[in-house]
C-alpha positions in Angstrom: 155.2 93.4 81.7 156.8 94.7 78.8 156.1 92.9 75.8 158.7 90.7 73.8 159.1 91.4 70.3 161.1 89.6 67.6 161.8 91.4 64.2 163.0 89.2 61.5 164.7 90.8 58.3 166.1 92.6 61.6 168.6 95.1 59.8 166.2 96.1 56.8 164.8 99.6 56.5 161.6 99.4 57.7 163.2 97.0 60.3 165.5 99.2 61.9 162.9 102.1 62.1 160.4 100.2 64.0 163.3 98.4 66.7 164.3 102.5 67.3 160.6 103.6 67.2 159.5 100.5 69.7 162.4 100.6 71.9 161.4 104.3 72.5 157.9 102.9 73.4 159.9 100.5 76.3 159.3 97.5 74.5 161.7 94.3 74.5 162.9 93.9 71.3 164.9 90.6 69.5 166.3 90.5 66.1 167.5 88.2 63.3 169.2 88.8 60.0 171.7 88.0 58.0 174.1 91.0 57.2 175.8 90.7 60.3 175.6 94.1 62.3 178.0 94.6 64.7 176.5 95.2 68.4 177.0 98.5 69.1 174.9 99.0 65.8 172.2 96.5 66.6 171.8 98.0 70.1 171.3 101.6 68.6 168.8 100.3 66.8 167.5 99.3 70.7 167.8 95.2 69.8 168.2 93.6 73.0 169.8 91.2 70.8 170.2 90.3 67.6 171.2 86.8 65.8 173.4 87.1 62.4 171.4 84.0 61.1 169.2 82.6 58.2 165.5 82.6 59.3 164.7 78.6 60.0 162.6 77.0 62.8 165.5 75.2 64.2 167.2 78.1 64.9 164.2 80.5 65.8 163.8 77.9 68.6 167.0 77.7 70.0 167.4 81.9 70.4 163.8 82.8 71.0 161.7 81.1 73.5 160.0 83.7 75.0 157.9 86.1 72.6 155.0 87.8 72.5 155.2 89.4 69.5 156.6 88.4 65.8 156.8 91.5 63.1 158.0 89.2 60.1 159.8 92.2 58.2 161.7 89.7 56.4 161.1 90.0 52.8 163.3 90.5 49.4 162.4 94.0 48.8 162.4 94.4 45.6 159.3 93.6 42.9 161.5 92.8 40.1 163.6 90.1 42.2 163.5 86.8 40.6 160.8 83.9 40.8 163.3 81.6 43.2 164.8 84.8 45.3 161.2 85.8 46.1 159.7 82.4 46.9 163.1 82.0 49.2 162.8 85.2 50.9 159.0 85.5 51.2 157.4 82.2 51.3 159.8 79.9 52.9 160.6 82.2 55.9 157.1 82.1 56.4 156.9 78.8 56.2 159.8 78.4 58.6 158.5 81.1 61.3 154.6 79.8 61.4 156.4 76.0 61.8 157.8 77.5 65.1 155.3 79.4 66.4 153.2 75.9 66.2 155.8 74.6 68.3 155.7 76.8 70.8 153.4 76.4 73.9 152.7 80.0 74.2 151.9 81.5 71.0 152.9 85.1 69.4 150.9 87.4 67.6 152.3 87.3 64.4 152.3 90.4 62.3 153.2 90.3 58.5 154.6 92.9 56.2 152.7 91.9 53.3 152.4 94.4 49.8 149.9 96.2 47.9 151.1 94.4 45.0 148.6 90.9 46.1 145.9 93.3 44.9 144.7 93.2 41.3 144.6 96.4 38.9 141.5 98.7 39.8 141.7 101.8 37.3 141.8 104.9 39.2 139.9 103.4 42.0 141.1 103.3 45.8 141.7 99.7 46.9 140.3 98.3 49.9 140.6 94.9 51.9 138.2 93.1 50.1 139.2 94.3 46.6 140.6 91.2 44.3 143.5 89.6 45.3 145.6 89.1 41.2 149.0 89.9 42.0 151.2 90.7 38.3 154.4 89.7 40.0 156.5 86.8 41.5 156.6 89.4 44.7 153.2 90.0 44.8 152.5 86.0 44.3 154.9 84.9 47.3 153.3 88.0 49.9 149.8 86.6 48.9 151.2 82.5 49.4 152.5 83.5 52.8 149.1 85.5 53.9 147.1 82.4 53.0 149.9 80.1 54.7 149.1 82.3 57.6 146.0 82.2 57.7 145.0 78.6 57.4 147.2 77.8 60.3 146.1 80.2 63.1 143.0 79.0 63.2 143.7 75.4 63.1 147.2 76.1 65.9 145.4 79.0 67.4 147.8 81.6 67.2 146.5 85.7 66.4 147.6 87.4 63.3 147.8 90.9 61.4 148.4 91.4 57.8 149.6 94.5 57.2 149.3 95.5 53.4 152.1 97.9 52.7 152.1 100.7 50.4 155.3 101.8 49.1 157.3 103.1 52.0 159.9 105.7 52.0 162.0 108.1 54.2 165.7 108.7 55.1 168.0 106.1 55.2 166.6 104.2 52.4 168.9 103.7 49.8 167.1 101.6 47.0 163.4 102.1 45.1 162.3 105.2 43.5 163.6 107.9 45.5 166.9 106.7 45.9 167.3 105.6 42.3 165.7 109.0 41.1 168.1 111.2 43.5 170.8 108.9 42.1 170.8 109.2 38.4 169.3 113.1 38.3 172.5 113.9 40.4 174.4 112.2 37.7 172.3 114.1 34.7 170.7 110.6 33.9 166.9 111.0 32.5 165.7 107.5 31.5 163.4 105.7 34.1 161.2 102.8 33.0 157.7 103.3 32.6 155.5 105.9 31.4 155.7 108.3 34.2 152.0 108.4 34.4 151.9 105.5 37.1 150.1 106.7 40.3 151.2 105.2 43.4 150.5 106.0 47.0 154.1 106.9 49.5 153.6 106.5 53.4 156.3 107.7 55.2 158.1 105.4 57.3 157.2 107.8 60.6 153.4 107.2 60.2 153.9 103.4 59.4 155.6 103.1 62.8 153.0 104.8 64.5 150.6 102.6 62.9 152.2 99.7 63.8 152.5 100.5 67.3 149.0 101.7 67.8 147.9 98.2 65.7 149.9 96.8 68.7 148.2 98.2 71.8 145.0 98.3 69.8 142.2 95.8 71.1 140.6 96.1 67.7 140.3 92.7 66.0 140.8 93.6 62.7 142.9 91.1 60.7 143.7 92.7 57.4 145.0 96.2 57.1 146.0 98.4 54.4 148.7 100.8 55.3 148.9 104.0 53.1 148.3 107.3 52.8 145.2 107.0 50.6 147.1 109.8 48.3 148.3 109.0 44.7 151.1 110.8 42.7 152.4 110.0 39.7 156.2 109.0 38.8 156.4 111.9 36.6 155.0 114.4 39.7 157.7 112.8 41.6 160.6 113.2 39.2 159.8 116.9 38.5 160.2 117.5 42.1 163.6 116.1 42.7 164.8 117.7 39.3 163.5 121.4 40.7 165.4 120.1 44.3 168.7 119.6 42.4 168.2 122.8 40.3 168.6 120.5 37.0 167.6 121.5 33.7 167.0 117.8 32.5 164.9 116.2 30.0 162.7 112.7 31.3 163.0 110.2 29.2 160.5 107.0 29.2 161.0 104.0 28.1 157.6 101.9 28.4 159.3 98.5 29.3 157.2 97.9 32.7 153.9 95.5 33.0 153.3 97.6 36.5 150.0 98.3 37.3 148.9 101.8 36.5 147.2 103.1 39.4 148.0 101.4 43.4 146.4 103.7 46.0 145.1 102.1 48.8 141.4 102.9 51.1 143.2 103.0 54.6 140.0 103.6 56.2 140.6 100.1 58.7 143.8 101.6 59.6 142.3 104.7 60.7 140.0 103.1 63.1 143.1 102.2 65.0 143.2 106.0 66.0 145.8 106.0 63.5 145.9 109.0 60.5 148.9 109.5 58.3 150.7 113.0 59.0 153.6 113.6 57.1 152.7 115.2 53.1 154.4 113.9 50.5 156.5 116.8 49.4 157.2 117.7 52.6 159.0 113.9 53.8 160.5 113.7 49.5 162.4 117.3 50.5 163.4 115.8 54.0 164.4 112.9 52.1 166.4 115.0 49.1 168.0 116.8 51.8 169.6 113.4 53.5 170.9 112.2 50.2 172.8 115.5 49.3 174.4 115.3 52.6 175.4 111.4 52.6 175.6 110.5 49.0 175.6 113.8 46.6 
């Protein structure tokens, strides 16, 4: 039988791409989100139904009674959001989701989209799932708090879960974070960026992430916490220089070192590979396609 999958934060970038990908693989997809997509738009992304409402226990119980898997994509989406925003969008939505699962007779699997922001900073060393957890932002703190809530309730109320600690996701259609902001600024000859430019990050293309989620859904592997990243690190400066080159700009980048973000965040993805998965999109291939998409839609 086809599995029924509920996706929270249904109109977000990751959720939209997951729904399209999983729809092609014949899952029944349902969504909840608050951006009020029209029916023809939600159908385009593969949802059988999409409820435009906030994530709350009573609302989930009203609309979603026979769910096999919940992919919990809802969240603040920005590391620099305020403490209150991160608490409400990351932690409270997770609490309401768990309260919903607890009241169901048939317990769905929770796939929780966490972040590599939960980890402590390791100097030039790839992060494993057993690395010390020490978030440096409210975003990371509320993601970790949500993880702990899921783990503590899973055993007590007998539901299964997967926690996906995700690197920096990118791909065509993303209208926030570094790639989008950099394209926007550079196209307008604005060369001012926060940080030093030497920050190393792990970027994972959305198509590779969707493939990994599909592999995890299909697998009987009992690994609970999984790093989702390319396993490769590139500096912000490298990324910006590549974008400048592709915009044919003679632009000097000026960094304003006002950021307290970790200097090195690259994931060890060996456990993810146990799901017969390997990231395929090379960073500069994916970035070049992203720049082409940006120019077509915004430049």
